[in-house]
N, C-alpha and C positions, 0 to 999 in steps of 0.2 A: 374544809377537811372532811374526809369520809373514812370509814373504817369497816372492817369485817372482823367479827369476834365470834368464835365458836360457842363460848359460854354465854348463855342468855343473861345470867346475872351480871357479868362484866359489861355486856353490851347495853343493858338497861342502865347501869351506873354511868356509862359514858354518855348515853342519850340524855340522861337527867342533867348532865353538865353542859348540854347544848351541842354535842357532836352528833353527826349523822352516822349511825352505826347499824350495819346489817348483822342480825343475830343468826348465825348458821355457818356452814362450811363454805370455803372458797368455791367449791364446785357448783354450788347453787346460787351464789351471790349475783345480784343484778349488776348491770353495767353502771359505772359511776356517772354522776351528772356531768363531769368534765374529765378530760384526760389528765393523768397524773404526771407531775414533774419528779416526784419522789415516792417510792413504795418501800415500806419498811415491814419486815416480818420477823418477829423474834420468837425463835423456837417453834416454827410452823412447818417448814418444808419437810422435815422428817416424819411428820404426821400424815401427809397427804398420800392417798392411794395411788395417785398418778402425778408425781411432782413435775414432770415435763409438761403435761397438759395444764397444770396450775400455773407454771411459769409462762407458757404460751398465752394463757388468758390474761395474765398481768401485763404481758408485753403488748397485747392488743389494747389494753386500757391506758398505756403510757404514751406520753408525748415523745417525739423523736429526741434521742439523746438523754432520755430520763434515766435517773438512777434507781437501782434496786439495792437495798441493804438488807441482808439476811443474817441471822444468827443461828448457827447449827452446831451440834456436837462435832468434834473433830475426831473422826475414826482413824486418822493417821497419827494420833498422839501416842505418847509413851503410856498414858493411862489405858488406852485400848489394848496395847500390846501386853501390859503387865496383868491386867485384871480379866481380860477376855470376857467370858460369860458372867463374871461377877462384877462387871463395871456398872456403876450407878447410872451412868448416862445411857446405857442400853435401853432402859425404861420400856422393856417389853411388856405387853404387846402394843403399847402406844406408839413407839417409834417404829415405823414401817421400813425406813431406809436410814442408812448411815453413810456419811460422805467424808472423803479425804479432800485435801486441797485440790488434788488432781481430778477426782471424780466429780466434785462440785463444778469444776470448770467445764467438763463435758456435758453435764446435765444443764447447766446454764446455756451453753452454746445451742443445745437442742431445743431449748425453750425460747430462743430469740435474744439472748443476752450475751455480753462479753465480760468475762471476769476481769476486773481491773486491779483488785487488791484483796488480799487475805490478811486480816488482822487477828492475831491470836490473843484472845481475851486473857487478862491478867487475874484470873480467879482460879482457885483450887478446890471449889466446892465438890466437883465430881470425884477428884482424887481422895479427899478426906472421907466422903461418904462411901466410896468403894472400899477403903480400908475398914470402915465400920461394918460394911456388909460381910467382909471376910472374917473379921473378928467375931461377929455374931454367929456365923456359921461354924466357927471353931469352938464355940461354947463360952466366949467372953461377951455375954449378952449385955451387961451393963455398959461397959466402955464402948462396945461395938454399937449399941443403939445411940449413944451420945454422938459418936462420930457420924453415924448414918443420918442423924437428924441435923448435922452441922449446916447444910445449905439453908435450912429454914430458920436457924437461930444463931448464925455466926456472929452477928453484931460487929464489935470492934476487932475480932480475931482476923477479919479480912485484912486489916491494916498490918497486923503482925506477920501475916503470911505473904504480904505483898512482895518483899524482896525475892523470895523463892519463886513466886508466880511470875515476876518480871523476867527472871533468868529463863525459866521454862518457856515463857512466851517468846523470848528472843530466838529460841531454837525451834519454835513451832510445835511445842510439846505440851501445851495446855489443852484441856478437854473441850474447850469451846472456841469457835472462830466466828468472826464477823466478816461477811463477804460483801464486797462492793462490786457491783456490775453495772454496765451501761446497756441501754437498749440498742440493738442493731436492727435487724429486720425480723419481723415475725413470720 
């Protein structure tokens, strides 16, 4: 198993557990020791300056038919339409790109991958935090801050919100999606 981690602290922690981890950006990462069967990137693609070049690099490192699994914010969701510039998941200036299920398919295609499945995650963190952001801006600082901090300290509230998250997910309207893609030609 090998990994790439932008955070030196996180990379060091993984290294101490016995994993081979490069500390730094994908753009400067060395070739892996062996081609990959599976590549996983959680909340990464939207941070890359050139996501297509990053996907092409990963494609070159993958075995034929390898899987790529990515988690990204869903810019096609109800949350994006409701909150616009007040959306928690915009995470500006750290998020350089935002994807809908349609645009991620085109980006993957350009990077050598074929989109196989889009799974809408059953979480409402972004929605709750976005409500908090709006409340804070309107002068309700106490409750607004509590909701804004929800993703960091939700605990068991995730379970209480799960039925609503499941319904929104079924209609592709949650703020995060997991993408499954297969390597085609690089």
